[in-house]
LOMAR-813787 format. One record per residue (C-alpha): residue number from 1; residue in one letter; x negated, y negated, z. Coordinates in nm, 2 decimals. Each point is the difference from the previous one (the first is absolute). Layout:
BEGIN
NUM  A  X  Y  Z
...
% end
This chain:
BEGIN
1  M  -5.33  -5.70  -9.57
2  K  -0.02  -0.04  0.34
3  H  0.32  0.18  0.08
4  T  -0.15  0.30  -0.16
5  V  -0.31  -0.05  0.21
6  W  0.24  -0.03  0.33
7  V  0.17  0.34  -0.11
8  V  -0.35  0.14  -0.09
9  K  -0.17  -0.12  0.37
10  V  0.30  0.14  0.20
11  L  0.02  0.38  -0.17
12  C  -0.39  -0.02  0.05
13  V  0.02  -0.07  0.39
14  L  0.28  0.24  0.01
15  A  -0.22  0.26  -0.17
16  V  -0.27  -0.07  0.24
17  R  0.21  0.02  0.30
18  A  0.15  0.34  -0.15
19  N  -0.35  0.15  -0.15
20  G  -0.27  -0.19  0.15
21  D  -0.33  0.01  -0.20
22  E  0.15  0.16  -0.33
23  G  0.24  -0.27  0.03
24  K  -0.25  -0.25  0.05
25  E  -0.17  0.13  -0.34
26  E  0.33  -0.03  -0.18
27  C  0.00  -0.36  0.14
28  S  -0.34  -0.10  -0.13
29  Q  0.09  0.13  -0.33
30  S  0.31  -0.21  -0.05
31  K  -0.10  -0.31  0.12
32  S  0.01  -0.33  -0.23
33  P  -0.27  -0.18  -0.16
34  N  0.11  -0.29  0.21
35  N  0.02  0.14  0.37
36  D  0.05  -0.34  0.21
37  F  0.40  0.02  0.01
38  G  -0.05  0.39  0.02
39  D  -0.24  0.00  0.30
40  D  0.20  -0.27  0.20
41  M  0.32  0.20  -0.09
42  E  -0.19  0.31  0.10
43  E  -0.09  -0.12  0.36
44  N  0.32  -0.13  0.07
45  M  0.22  0.29  -0.09
46  N  -0.27  0.22  0.26
47  V  0.13  -0.23  0.25
48  E  0.37  0.04  -0.11
49  L  -0.06  0.38  0.01
50  L  -0.15  0.00  0.30
51  Q  0.26  -0.20  0.16
52  K  0.28  0.21  -0.12
53  D  -0.18  0.32  0.15
54  V  0.00  -0.14  0.31
55  S  0.38  -0.10  -0.03
56  L  0.08  0.39  -0.09
57  Q  -0.17  0.14  0.22
58  K  0.12  -0.21  0.32
59  L  0.36  0.08  -0.17
60  S  -0.12  0.39  -0.01
61  G  -0.09  -0.03  0.36
62  K  0.35  -0.21  0.02
63  M  0.17  0.29  -0.11
64  A  -0.20  0.29  0.21
65  E  0.10  -0.17  0.31
66  M  0.35  -0.02  -0.07
67  K  -0.02  0.35  -0.08
68  C  -0.12  0.07  0.31
69  E  0.23  -0.23  0.19
70  E  0.24  0.15  0.23
71  M  0.34  0.05  -0.11
72  K  0.31  -0.14  0.15
73  K  0.26  0.28  0.13
74  Q  0.28  0.10  -0.17
75  P  0.24  0.19  0.20
76  F  0.25  0.19  -0.16
77  P  0.32  -0.08  -0.07
78  K  0.28  0.04  0.24
79  C  -0.20  0.23  0.24
80  K  0.04  -0.28  0.30
81  Q  0.39  0.01  -0.04
82  P  0.21  0.16  0.24
83  S  0.19  0.29  -0.05
84  Y  -0.20  0.03  -0.37
85  T  -0.05  0.34  -0.12
86  G  -0.29  0.03  -0.24
87  S  -0.14  0.31  -0.13
88  F  -0.21  0.01  -0.34
89  Q  -0.23  0.17  -0.18
90  V  -0.31  -0.08  -0.28
91  T  -0.02  0.19  -0.29
92  S  -0.30  -0.03  -0.24
93  V  0.07  0.01  -0.38
94  N  -0.26  0.03  -0.25
95  Y  -0.28  -0.16  0.15
96  D  0.19  -0.32  -0.13
97  Y  0.22  -0.12  0.27
98  A  0.18  0.13  0.34
99  N  0.32  -0.02  0.12
100  V  0.14  -0.09  0.32
101  S  0.33  0.16  0.03
102  E  0.30  -0.07  0.29
103  W  0.19  0.30  0.14
104  D  0.34  -0.08  -0.07
105  P  0.26  0.15  0.27
106  A  0.28  -0.06  -0.20
107  K  -0.08  0.15  -0.30
108  G  -0.23  0.25  0.14
109  D  -0.31  -0.06  -0.20
110  W  -0.28  -0.22  -0.08
111  K  0.03  -0.38  -0.18
112  T  -0.30  -0.17  -0.08
113  L  -0.13  -0.29  0.19
114  V  -0.25  -0.15  -0.17
115  Q  -0.27  0.13  -0.25
116  L  -0.36  -0.09  0.03
117  D  -0.21  0.01  -0.30
118  A  -0.34  0.15  0.01
119  S  -0.14  -0.29  -0.17
120  L  0.08  -0.18  0.36
121  T  -0.35  0.03  0.11
122  V  -0.13  -0.14  -0.30
123  A  -0.06  -0.35  0.13
124  G  -0.19  0.14  0.30
125  T  -0.23  0.29  -0.14
126  G  0.02  -0.04  -0.33
127  K  0.14  0.38  -0.04
128  K  0.35  0.14  0.02
129  F  0.15  0.24  0.28
130  R  0.01  0.37  -0.11
131  N  0.28  0.08  0.29
132  I  0.15  -0.11  0.32
133  N  0.03  0.26  0.31
134  S  0.00  0.05  0.35
135  C  0.26  -0.27  0.10
136  A  0.12  -0.12  0.29
137  I  0.17  -0.31  0.16
138  N  -0.19  -0.12  0.33
139  P  0.22  -0.09  0.28
140  R  -0.23  -0.22  0.15
141  D  0.05  -0.32  -0.33
142  N  0.24  0.22  -0.21
143  S  -0.25  0.01  -0.28
144  L  -0.04  0.26  -0.28
145  Y  -0.33  0.18  0.03
146  C  -0.06  0.28  -0.25
147  S  -0.33  0.17  -0.18
148  M  -0.11  -0.12  -0.32
149  Q  -0.22  0.20  -0.23
150  M  -0.20  -0.18  -0.22
151  A  -0.24  0.09  -0.28
152  D  -0.29  -0.09  0.30
153  G  0.15  0.18  0.30
154  S  0.30  0.06  0.23
155  F  0.11  -0.34  0.23
156  L  0.23  -0.08  0.25
157  T  0.24  -0.34  -0.12
158  R  0.23  -0.21  0.12
159  I  0.30  -0.02  -0.25
160  G  0.23  -0.31  -0.07
161  V  0.26  0.06  -0.22
162  D  0.23  -0.33  -0.01
163  P  -0.22  -0.14  -0.16
164  P  -0.27  0.34  -0.09
165  T  -0.28  -0.03  0.16
166  V  -0.30  0.24  0.09
167  G  -0.27  -0.07  0.32
168  F  -0.27  0.27  0.06
169  L  -0.16  0.05  0.33
170  A  -0.14  0.32  0.02
171  K  -0.20  0.30  -0.19
172  L  0.18  0.34  0.01
173  R  -0.06  0.32  -0.12
174  Q  0.07  0.09  -0.33
175  W  0.35  0.12  -0.06
176  R  0.24  -0.09  0.31
177  W  0.35  0.12  -0.04
178  A  0.13  0.03  0.37
179  A  0.03  -0.28  0.24
180  T  0.22  -0.20  0.27
181  F  -0.04  -0.25  0.30
182  D  0.07  0.03  0.38
183  E  0.11  -0.25  0.20
184  E  -0.35  -0.12  0.14
185  D  -0.13  -0.11  -0.33
186  N  -0.16  0.32  -0.13
187  Y  0.00  0.10  -0.33
188  Y  -0.06  0.43  -0.09
189  V  -0.08  0.04  -0.31
190  Y  -0.04  0.36  -0.17
191  G  -0.16  0.17  -0.34
192  E  -0.12  0.29  -0.18
193  E  -0.37  0.12  0.05
194  E  0.07  0.32  -0.17
195  H  0.29  0.27  -0.09
196  E  0.28  -0.09  0.24
197  L  -0.24  -0.09  0.26
198  G  -0.02  -0.40  0.11
199  T  -0.16  -0.23  0.23
200  L  0.14  -0.29  0.22
201  N  -0.14  -0.35  0.11
202  V  0.18  -0.23  0.22
203  V  -0.08  -0.37  -0.08
204  S  0.09  -0.17  0.35
205  G  0.08  -0.38  0.04
206  V  0.13  -0.02  -0.38
207  S  0.23  -0.35  0.09
208  K  -0.35  -0.19  0.08
209  L  -0.14  0.12  -0.32
210  G  -0.04  -0.28  -0.22
211  A  0.10  0.08  -0.40
212  V  -0.23  -0.14  -0.28
213  A  0.06  0.01  -0.38
214  S  -0.31  0.18  -0.08
215  Y  -0.17  0.35  0.11
216  T  -0.32  -0.11  -0.02
217  C  0.03  -0.30  0.27
218  E  -0.20  0.07  0.36
219  A  0.34  0.01  0.16
220  V  0.07  0.35  -0.18
221  Q  -0.35  0.14  -0.04
222  K  -0.06  0.00  0.38
223  N  0.36  0.16  0.07
224  K  -0.09  0.40  -0.10
225  F  0.17  0.30  0.03
226  D  -0.11  0.18  -0.28
227  D  -0.28  0.19  0.21
228  Y  0.09  0.39  0.03
229  S  -0.13  -0.06  0.32
230  G  0.27  -0.25  0.15
231  T  0.26  0.23  -0.05
232  E  0.22  0.13  0.27
233  K  -0.07  0.35  0.17
234  V  0.31  0.17  0.04
235  K  0.09  0.31  0.25
236  V  0.09  0.32  -0.26
237  G  0.08  0.34  0.18
238  G  -0.27  -0.10  0.29
239  K  -0.23  -0.14  -0.26
240  L  -0.12  -0.34  -0.06
241  E  0.06  -0.06  -0.40
242  Q  -0.05  -0.33  -0.19
243  K  0.16  0.14  -0.31
244  I  0.36  0.10  0.08
245  Y  0.33  0.07  -0.20
246  L  0.26  -0.25  0.03
247  G  0.22  -0.12  -0.25
248  A  0.06  -0.26  -0.27
249  D  0.14  -0.28  0.20
250  L  0.02  -0.05  0.37
251  A  0.29  -0.15  0.22
252  Y  -0.10  -0.11  0.38
253  V  0.25  0.15  0.24
254  K  0.02  0.06  0.37
255  K  0.14  0.28  0.18
256  D  0.00  0.06  0.42
257  N  -0.20  -0.31  0.05
258  E  -0.29  0.13  -0.26
259  K  -0.10  -0.14  -0.31
260  Y  -0.01  0.18  -0.33
261  L  -0.07  -0.04  -0.39
262  A  0.27  0.23  -0.17
263  A  -0.11  0.15  -0.35
264  L  0.20  0.24  -0.24
265  A  -0.22  0.27  -0.20
266  G  0.25  0.21  -0.21
267  T  0.19  0.16  0.29
268  D  -0.20  -0.05  0.27
269  M  0.00  -0.32  0.20
270  K  -0.33  -0.10  0.21
271  L  -0.03  -0.23  0.29
272  L  -0.31  -0.16  0.09
273  K  0.00  -0.12  0.38
274  I  -0.18  -0.32  0.04
275  S  0.11  -0.06  0.34
276  T  -0.34  0.07  0.10
277  K  -0.34  0.08  -0.16
278  P  -0.09  0.24  -0.15
279  F  0.30  -0.03  -0.19
280  E  0.18  0.36  0.02
281  L  0.16  0.18  -0.37
282  I  0.34  0.19  0.11
283  A  0.17  0.21  -0.31
284  L  0.37  0.05  0.05
285  T  0.25  0.19  -0.21
286  T  0.28  -0.14  -0.20
287  V  0.37  0.07  -0.06
288  G  0.20  -0.18  -0.23
289  L  -0.25  -0.13  -0.30
290  P  0.05  0.13  -0.40
291  Q  -0.15  0.34  -0.02
292  Y  0.04  0.05  -0.38
293  D  -0.31  0.04  -0.17
294  M  -0.22  -0.31  -0.12
295  P  -0.07  -0.04  -0.37
296  M  -0.34  0.07  0.07
297  H  0.02  0.27  0.19
298  P  -0.17  0.12  0.26
299  Y  -0.05  -0.37  0.07
300  K  0.12  -0.13  0.28
301  R  0.27  -0.32  -0.03
302  V  -0.18  -0.32  0.08
303  W  0.23  -0.21  0.23
304  G  -0.22  -0.30  -0.13
305  T  0.20  -0.29  0.21
306  A  0.11  0.05  0.36
307  W  0.11  -0.27  0.27
308  S  0.18  -0.10  0.30
309  H  0.11  -0.26  0.18
310  Q  -0.12  0.06  0.39
311  A  -0.30  -0.31  -0.02
312  W  0.29  -0.23  -0.04
313  Q  0.27  0.13  0.18
314  K  -0.03  0.23  0.34
315  T  0.35  0.17  -0.03
316  S  -0.07  0.15  -0.36
317  D  -0.01  0.37  0.02
318  N  -0.06  0.10  -0.37
319  V  -0.32  0.03  -0.29
320  Y  0.06  0.02  -0.38
321  F  -0.13  0.19  -0.26
322  S  0.01  -0.01  -0.38
323  G  -0.10  0.26  -0.23
324  D  -0.23  -0.11  -0.30
325  D  0.23  0.23  -0.24
326  G  0.27  -0.17  0.06
327  A  0.15  0.28  0.29
328  G  0.19  -0.28  0.18
329  V  -0.05  -0.15  0.32
330  Y  0.02  0.16  0.34
331  A  0.01  -0.07  0.32
332  L  -0.10  0.11  0.35
333  S  0.13  -0.11  0.33
334  L  -0.27  0.04  0.25
335  T  0.22  0.07  0.31
336  N  0.25  0.21  -0.12
337  N  -0.15  0.20  -0.26
338  L  -0.37  0.01  0.07
339  D  -0.10  0.27  0.28
340  L  -0.37  0.01  0.08
341  T  0.02  0.28  0.22
342  T  0.13  0.24  -0.29
343  G  -0.19  -0.18  -0.26
344  K  0.29  -0.04  -0.20
345  A  0.15  -0.38  -0.21
346  K  0.33  0.03  -0.15
347  F  0.06  -0.26  -0.30
348  V  0.31  -0.10  -0.16
349  P  0.06  -0.15  -0.38
350  F  0.04  -0.39  0.01
351  G  -0.04  -0.17  -0.32
352  E  -0.11  0.08  -0.34
353  A  -0.36  -0.10  -0.13
354  T  -0.15  -0.09  -0.34
355  K  -0.28  0.25  -0.15
356  T  -0.37  -0.18  0.03
357  D  -0.33  0.12  0.00
358  W  -0.22  -0.28  0.21
359  N  0.22  -0.16  0.30
360  D  0.02  -0.08  0.33
361  G  0.26  -0.09  0.26
362  F  0.01  -0.25  0.29
363  S  0.33  -0.19  0.19
364  C  0.02  -0.30  0.24
365  G  0.30  -0.10  0.18
366  T  0.29  0.21  0.18
367  D  0.09  0.36  -0.10
368  P  0.21  0.06  -0.28
369  Q  0.19  0.28  0.16
370  L  0.39  -0.05  0.09
371  D  0.10  0.01  0.37
372  P  0.37  0.05  0.01
373  K  0.13  -0.08  0.33
374  S  0.22  0.25  0.16
375  D  0.36  -0.15  0.14
376  C  0.08  0.33  0.18
377  R  -0.01  -0.12  0.34
378  E  0.39  0.03  0.07
379  G  0.27  0.25  -0.13
380  K  0.09  -0.16  -0.36
381  M  0.23  0.16  -0.27
382  Y  -0.12  -0.11  -0.38
383  R  0.16  0.06  -0.35
384  S  -0.21  -0.05  -0.32
385  S  0.16  -0.11  -0.29
386  T  -0.10  -0.05  -0.36
387  K  0.31  -0.20  -0.23
388  N  -0.02  -0.02  -0.41
389  R  -0.23  0.32  0.00
390  K  0.08  0.02  -0.34
391  G  0.00  -0.34  -0.12
392  N  -0.25  -0.26  -0.09
393  N  -0.02  -0.16  0.35
394  P  0.03  0.25  0.27
395  T  -0.05  -0.09  0.37
396  S  -0.10  0.17  0.29
397  E  0.02  -0.07  0.40
398  I  -0.01  0.16  0.35
399  M  0.35  -0.06  0.16
400  L  -0.03  0.03  0.42
401  L  0.33  0.06  0.14
402  D  0.18  0.03  0.28
403  E  0.05  0.30  0.13
404  N  0.34  -0.05  0.14
405  T  0.19  -0.15  -0.29
406  G  -0.24  0.08  -0.27
407  E  0.02  -0.37  -0.10
408  K  -0.38  -0.14  -0.17
409  K  -0.13  -0.21  0.30
410  G  -0.36  -0.07  -0.22
411  G  -0.26  0.16  -0.18
412  W  -0.22  -0.12  -0.29
413  K  -0.05  -0.02  -0.39
414  V  -0.28  0.31  -0.16
415  E  -0.16  -0.18  -0.28
416  A  -0.24  0.03  -0.23
417  E  -0.09  -0.02  -0.37
418  G  0.14  0.34  -0.21
419  L  0.18  0.12  0.29
420  T  0.35  0.18  -0.13
421  A  0.10  0.16  0.31
422  I  -0.08  0.15  0.38
423  N  0.14  0.29  0.14
424  A  -0.10  0.30  0.25
425  C  -0.07  -0.27  0.29
426  A  -0.09  0.12  0.33
427  M  -0.15  -0.07  0.36
428  N  -0.31  0.14  0.07
429  P  -0.03  0.14  0.35
430  I  -0.37  0.00  0.04
431  D  -0.03  -0.32  -0.11
432  D  0.31  -0.16  0.00
433  M  -0.05  -0.13  -0.32
434  V  0.30  -0.02  -0.26
435  Y  -0.10  0.19  -0.35
436  C  0.20  -0.04  -0.32
437  I  -0.05  0.14  -0.35
438  L  -0.01  -0.28  -0.26
439  R  0.06  0.07  -0.36
440  F  -0.13  -0.20  -0.24
441  K  0.07  -0.05  -0.36
442  E  -0.34  0.03  -0.17
443  A  -0.17  0.30  0.07
444  A  -0.39  -0.01  0.15
445  N  -0.15  0.27  -0.07
446  G  0.29  0.19  -0.09
447  F  0.14  -0.03  0.34
448  K  0.29  -0.24  0.07
449  N  0.03  0.07  0.32
450  V  -0.14  -0.14  0.32
451  I  0.00  0.05  0.37
452  A  -0.04  -0.33  0.17
453  R  0.01  -0.13  0.37
454  L  0.28  -0.28  0.10
455  D  0.07  -0.26  0.21
456  S  0.21  -0.25  0.08
457  E  -0.22  -0.26  -0.10
458  G  0.01  0.11  -0.35
459  T  -0.32  0.16  -0.03
460  I  -0.07  0.31  -0.20
461  G  -0.31  0.21  0.05
462  Y  -0.02  0.24  -0.26
463  V  -0.10  0.34  0.14
464  A  0.01  0.31  -0.31
465  R  0.12  0.01  -0.31
466  I  0.19  0.31  -0.06
467  E  0.12  0.22  -0.25
468  G  0.40  0.03  -0.22
469  D  0.31  -0.16  -0.05
470  M  0.27  -0.20  0.25
471  A  -0.09  0.03  0.34
472  F  0.26  0.03  0.27
473  S  0.07  0.19  0.34
474  G  -0.29  -0.08  0.20
475  V  -0.03  0.03  0.40
476  F  -0.29  0.11  0.25
477  D  0.01  0.27  0.25
478  D  -0.12  -0.07  0.37
479  E  -0.36  0.15  -0.13
480  G  -0.03  -0.29  -0.22
481  N  0.05  0.23  -0.32
482  Y  0.17  -0.22  -0.29
483  Y  0.29  0.20  -0.19
484  F  0.16  -0.17  -0.35
485  Y  0.14  0.11  -0.33
486  E  -0.07  -0.05  -0.32
487  V  0.22  0.07  -0.34
488  E  -0.27  0.16  -0.21
489  F  -0.18  0.25  0.27
490  G  0.24  0.00  0.32
491  L  -0.09  -0.01  0.34
492  H  -0.36  -0.10  0.12
493  Q  -0.13  0.00  0.34
494  L  -0.30  -0.25  0.07
495  K  -0.24  0.08  0.30
496  N  -0.21  -0.27  0.17
497  I  0.09  -0.29  -0.16
498  N  -0.05  -0.27  0.27
499  K  -0.36  0.15  -0.07
500  I  -0.01  -0.17  -0.38
501  L  -0.20  -0.34  0.12
502  P  -0.03  -0.23  -0.08
503  A  0.30  -0.10  -0.20
504  S  -0.05  -0.20  -0.31
505  K  0.17  -0.33  -0.12
506  S  0.01  0.17  -0.38
507  P  0.23  0.23  -0.09
508  K  -0.27  0.12  -0.29
509  K  -0.14  0.26  0.25
510  A  -0.18  0.27  -0.13
511  I  0.13  0.36  0.04
512  W  -0.22  0.29  -0.05
513  R  0.07  0.38  0.00
514  E  -0.21  0.03  0.32
515  Q  0.25  -0.25  0.18
516  K  0.26  0.28  -0.01
517  T  -0.27  0.23  0.20
518  S  -0.09  -0.22  0.23
519  L  0.32  -0.17  0.14
520  Q  0.17  0.32  -0.04
521  D  0.23  -0.08  -0.21
522  L  0.23  0.29  -0.09
523  R  0.27  0.02  -0.26
524  I  0.27  0.24  0.15
525  D  0.13  0.22  -0.31
526  G  0.37  0.15  0.02
527  F  0.19  -0.34  0.13
528  K  0.10  -0.18  -0.32
529  W  0.33  -0.12  -0.01
530  K  0.07  0.20  0.33
531  V  -0.05  -0.34  0.29
532  G  0.18  -0.30  0.01
533  A  -0.07  -0.39  -0.06
534  D  -0.15  -0.04  0.37
535  F  -0.12  0.18  0.30
536  A  0.05  -0.01  0.33
537  I  -0.17  0.25  0.28
538  L  0.19  0.24  0.15
539  N  -0.08  0.21  0.33
540  H  0.20  0.32  0.04
541  D  -0.06  0.28  0.19
542  K  -0.37  -0.09  0.03
543  K  -0.06  0.01  -0.40
544  V  -0.06  -0.36  -0.16
545  Y  0.23  -0.07  -0.34
546  L  -0.01  -0.26  -0.26
547  A  0.37  -0.08  -0.04
548  S  0.14  -0.17  -0.28
549  I  0.39  0.04  -0.15
550  M  0.01  0.17  -0.35
551  P  0.09  -0.30  -0.29
552  Y  0.43  0.11  -0.08
553  S  0.16  -0.04  -0.31
554  E  0.39  0.03  -0.09
555  K  -0.13  0.11  -0.36
556  E  -0.03  0.42  -0.03
557  E  -0.35  -0.11  -0.11
558  N  -0.22  -0.30  -0.01
559  G  -0.39  0.10  0.04
560  P  -0.14  0.32  0.13
561  Q  -0.03  -0.20  0.35
562  L  0.36  -0.09  0.01
563  G  0.36  0.19  -0.08
564  R  0.27  0.00  0.18
565  V  -0.01  0.21  0.34
566  E  0.28  -0.02  0.24
567  P  -0.10  -0.04  0.30
568  Q  -0.27  -0.21  -0.01
569  R  -0.34  0.11  0.11
570  V  -0.29  -0.07  0.18
571  S  -0.33  0.10  -0.09
572  L  -0.28  0.14  0.26
573  V  -0.36  0.03  -0.06
574  E  -0.21  0.20  0.26
575  I  -0.30  -0.20  0.07
576  T  -0.07  0.15  0.39
577  G  -0.41  -0.09  0.07
578  G  -0.01  -0.16  -0.35
579  K  0.04  0.29  -0.18
580  V  0.26  -0.03  -0.28
581  D  0.23  0.33  -0.03
582  S  0.03  0.13  -0.35
583  E  0.39  0.03  0.03
584  V  0.27  -0.24  0.07
585  I  0.30  0.00  0.24
586  Y  0.33  -0.14  -0.13
587  L  0.27  -0.12  0.30
588  M  0.33  -0.04  -0.15
589  E  0.22  -0.27  0.15
590  E  0.28  0.07  0.18
591  G  0.31  -0.23  0.06
592  Q  -0.08  -0.20  -0.40
593  V  -0.09  -0.34  0.25
594  L  -0.26  -0.08  -0.27
595  P  0.16  -0.24  -0.25
596  K  0.03  0.08  -0.36
597  P  -0.06  -0.21  -0.33
598  V  0.14  -0.37  -0.07
599  D  0.07  -0.18  -0.27
600  S  0.00  -0.43  0.01
601  A  -0.22  -0.29  -0.16
602  E  -0.26  -0.02  0.25
603  I  -0.07  0.35  0.00
604  R  -0.06  -0.03  -0.40
605  E  -0.20  -0.36  0.01
606  A  -0.21  0.22  0.26
607  G  -0.10  0.24  -0.28
608  I  0.15  0.30  0.22
609  N  0.20  0.28  -0.21
610  H  0.32  -0.03  0.16
611  K  0.07  0.36  -0.07
612  E  -0.28  0.11  0.23
613  I  -0.09  -0.05  0.39
614  T  -0.32  -0.04  0.11
615  Y  -0.16  -0.06  0.37
616  G  -0.30  -0.20  -0.09
617  T  -0.06  -0.11  0.37
618  A  -0.05  0.21  0.33
619  W  -0.13  -0.08  0.35
620  K  -0.06  0.19  0.30
621  S  0.08  -0.31  0.27
622  I  -0.20  -0.09  0.26
623  S  0.30  0.23  0.27
624  G  -0.08  0.26  -0.23
625  D  0.31  0.01  -0.24
626  I  -0.03  0.13  -0.38
627  L  0.17  -0.28  -0.21
628  F  0.03  0.00  -0.37
629  A  0.19  -0.26  -0.18
630  D  0.13  0.04  -0.37
631  D  -0.13  -0.22  -0.33
632  S  0.34  -0.11  -0.05
633  G  0.10  -0.18  0.34
634  Q  0.26  0.20  0.14
635  G  -0.13  0.04  0.34
636  V  -0.28  0.15  0.20
637  Y  0.01  0.38  0.18
638  K  -0.13  0.15  0.29
639  L  -0.08  0.37  -0.06
640  L  0.09  0.14  0.36
641  K  -0.30  0.22  0.08
642  E  0.23  0.22  0.25
643  S  0.20  0.12  -0.29
644  V  -0.30  0.17  -0.21
645  T  0.00  0.32  -0.03
646  I  -0.28  0.22  -0.23
647  T  0.06  0.38  -0.06
648  A  -0.17  0.23  -0.23
649  G  -0.11  -0.32  -0.20
650  K  0.32  -0.16  -0.02
651  G  0.22  -0.24  0.27
652  T  0.25  -0.26  0.04
653  V  0.00  -0.36  0.12
654  K  0.28  -0.25  0.10
655  F  -0.07  -0.41  -0.07
656  E  0.16  -0.30  0.20
657  K  0.08  -0.32  -0.19
658  T  -0.17  -0.31  0.23
659  K  0.15  -0.34  0.01
660  M  -0.38  -0.12  -0.17
661  K  0.08  -0.25  -0.30
662  N  -0.16  0.18  -0.34
663  H  -0.12  -0.18  -0.28
664  I  0.03  0.09  -0.37
665  T  -0.38  0.03  -0.15
666  E  -0.13  0.21  -0.26
667  W  -0.32  0.10  0.11
668  N  -0.09  0.01  0.35
669  D  -0.14  0.19  0.30
670  G  0.02  -0.02  0.37
671  F  -0.27  0.04  0.27
672  V  -0.04  -0.11  0.37
673  C  -0.23  -0.14  0.21
674  D  -0.03  0.19  0.33
675  P  -0.25  -0.06  0.25
676  Q  0.04  0.27  0.22
677  A  -0.09  0.24  -0.26
678  N  -0.33  -0.16  -0.01
679  K  -0.02  0.06  0.38
680  R  0.07  0.36  -0.04
681  I  -0.29  0.05  -0.20
682  E  -0.22  -0.25  0.11
683  K  -0.27  0.27  0.01
684  V  -0.01  0.08  -0.40
685  K  -0.08  -0.42  -0.04
% end
């Protein structure tokens, strides 16, 4: 009976606390006839519940205080490490989570670093976040700051990734999507106000703001950047405007001692000059960006990921953009390819990108560009070689040779995942860099050939992916035009290759049809099987030629490029002034000094057809001699320039065998570093 009364009294007390007078009425109807124990119990229960209320209120107060306590900073991983390259993007997916991805230079693609679940904000706010954007790492404290869209508005947050944390700092205008930091602790954030027009805010001293778990805290509410009147006024065409047209993400860049925010909108580039106030908006035209129609044409391509490294690395010269539709990553060299006088910016493909609809880019550390070093400080003779090209473990190297003896005296290995061969190597007199065409086992975007810059430390900087089959016969003329031959389409001429900057760590650089036009890549028709396996530049009677020795076979016929021809022939293609003539001139050898095919076990083991002879290496030496070496290792042969005669589209030539040693090699190419060639055209640089 006492237990029953006790239970009834407890229920009555709870009813009174919940329902007031109605609860009292219920309790009066439920009282026991013998109320002595019940009355005591009621009084005790009231006291006990009152004490619990006080405890709950204290706990609630403590929890509220905890939500508003300043959170410990959590710098972004690795940003303080010397020579670390960090390029990132945040992608929000279906209001469920946001992926933080890091650029992988080796693969030329993005890899997930951490996934931030939308429930990360529930403990502090009681609500999930909707998405994350406008991200940037502050060089002052190496911490990641982003705008976070909540159901109650947009807020500036500091985000940790290991472990995942969110701290709120300030109120922002709704739906911000572009942001970056300068070196002076200023956070620039931009977002939409109406169709294609948005506003910009500058939040200063961000590293000094305290971050808390809830945006309802006074520390957040007092930092208001959500009022339209506080947005920046920008000079546009001589007028001050608050609503301006930028792009979907911003990157901080410097040029000519001025500071800018860079953005892309479709094929237009926007530079917002922020060195002085009022800020000034500059519009530029671009070259090299993909031009094909968008799936939602006529809407412009959205470049939602932008980044640079100039806030960390003073020597960095590049800015990068990635298209939301998977159009790829494109790079701009600010020194070499941005001309503010003409208002033009020339972009080059830098890597692949994943399709996304809500993302943002940011960075820290050093620039991911490759900077191979020039070794052309004195006259040097080189020969490239690939062994076991058709086998499972091909090896490639650049050999440094003694110009007098032909003996190997140094060099370096050329190594990359999936590399099967190198050829068409040559030294560009414009930038003193070694360029080769690297052939890969697996095709990327349908192309296996990639032009790359190489140096003696083994650095490979990938420049451009090119069409066609196996490539060989590479050479530069004195104006820096690159000529090479590949089996599928024949002779190519590539101009301005030194301006394809920056080079990439990845061979998976995207290639677009517009690249051929912007880089003046010309496929020269009519030269299939009409040139030899390597070129040297021949100057004769004030004309310039590509000189090569045609392959020779003792069989009557062995493919369209061969066939027994007595005597052997030199192929000349005129390229005077960079203009390629349409006809080939053949010079017949006089005196028959050039070797004939020979057979040996070593030749067969090297993969060479013993019934053919090919001259895979050609040099124009420092002294000006034109030299050729055959793949079968029989010798090095000097073309006697004074013996060349050309009459009515044909002529003759003589050779002399030198004392230089040759080596048996199936896949090879020759080139020379000539510092004097660079001095002759210094004005071109």
